[in-house]
C-alpha positions in Angstrom: 0.0 0.2 0.2 1.2 3.4 -0.7 1.1 6.4 2.1 -1.9 7.9 0.3 -3.9 4.8 0.4 -3.2 4.3 4.2 -4.2 7.6 4.7 -7.4 6.8 2.9 -7.7 3.7 4.9 -7.2 5.8 8.2 -9.8 8.2 7.3 -12.2 5.5 6.6 -11.4 3.8 10.0 -12.2 7.4 11.6 -15.5 7.8 9.7 -16.7 4.2 10.5 -15.7 4.7 14.3 -17.5 8.0 14.5 -20.7 6.5 12.6 -20.5 3.8 15.2 -20.6 1.4 12.2 -19.1 -1.6 13.8 -19.2 -3.8 10.8 -17.4 -1.1 8.4 -14.7 -0.7 11.1 -14.0 -4.2 11.7 -13.9 -5.2 7.9 -11.0 -2.9 7.6 -8.9 -5.3 9.8 -7.6 -8.4 8.7 -9.2 -11.6 10.1 -6.4 -12.4 12.6 -5.8 -8.5 13.7 -4.6 -7.6 16.9 -5.5 -4.5 18.8 -4.2 -3.3 22.1 -5.4 -0.4 24.4 -4.9 0.7 28.0 -8.8 0.7 28.0 -8.9 -2.9 27.1 -6.5 -4.0 30.0 -8.3 -1.8 32.5 -11.8 -3.5 31.8 -10.8 -6.9 30.7 -7.4 -7.4 32.6 -7.5 -11.2 31.5 -6.6 -10.1 28.1 -3.3 -8.4 29.1 -4.8 -5.1 26.8 -4.8 -7.3 23.7 -7.5 -8.6 21.6 -7.1 -10.9 18.6 -9.4 -11.1 15.5 -12.2 -9.5 14.1 -15.0 -11.0 16.6 -13.0 -9.8 19.5 -12.6 -6.4 18.0 -16.5 -6.4 17.2 -17.4 -7.3 20.7 -15.2 -4.6 22.1 -16.3 -1.5 19.9 -19.8 -2.6 20.0 -19.6 -2.7 24.0 -17.6 0.7 24.0 -20.4 2.5 21.8 -23.4 1.1 24.1 -21.3 1.9 27.4 -20.5 5.5 25.7 -23.2 6.3 22.9 -21.7 9.7 22.4 -18.0 8.6 21.9 -16.4 10.1 19.0 -12.9 10.9 17.8 -11.5 14.1 16.3 -8.5 13.8 14.2 -5.8 16.0 14.8 -3.0 14.6 12.8 -2.2 11.7 10.5 1.4 10.3 9.3 1.7 7.4 7.1 4.1 5.4 5.0 3.6 2.1 3.0 3.3 -0.1 5.9 1.7 2.0 8.9 -0.5 5.2 9.9 0.3 7.3 13.0 -3.1 8.6 13.8 -3.3 11.5 16.7 -7.1 12.2 17.8 -9.0 13.4 20.5 -11.2 11.0 22.3 -14.6 12.8 23.1 -16.9 10.8 25.7 -19.9 12.3 27.4 -19.2 13.7 30.6 -15.5 13.1 30.5 -12.5 15.4 29.7 -11.4 15.1 26.1 -8.2 12.9 25.9 -5.5 13.2 23.4 -4.7 9.6 21.8 -2.1 8.3 19.8 -2.7 5.1 17.5 -0.8 3.2 15.1 -2.4 1.1 12.3 0.0 -1.5 10.8 -1.2 -2.3 7.3 -0.6 -5.2 5.0 -2.4 -6.2 1.6 -4.9 -3.4 2.3 -6.1 -4.6 5.7 -5.1 -3.3 9.3 -3.1 -6.4 11.0 -2.3 -4.6 14.2 -3.5 -1.5 16.0 -2.0 -0.1 19.0 -3.6 2.8 21.1 -1.6 5.0 23.4 -2.7 7.4 26.3 -2.4 8.6 29.7 
């Protein structure tokens, strides 16, 4: 994938997330993709903060949207090359202060094979 294609993938990711379209979001991932996040570690400590596979990702995001129906991400910066995208965004959740987040999407064959979330 080119950097331009990976920019498009990241923007599709943000659109799907903000539309709360879990099927569209999960379709951007490889079947055996991984996703790590400090929030996963807190809410599901048995996972060590890491989910594997589309089914686990779909369940995670469906639960997050149900728990925080107004959750949305505001893009602040994207940087991409042929293999990955670095996204920076503000996480806006109802009744919570906005939180700056960094997320890395690793891409192979047009699909996200790994995503890693970083925040305080």
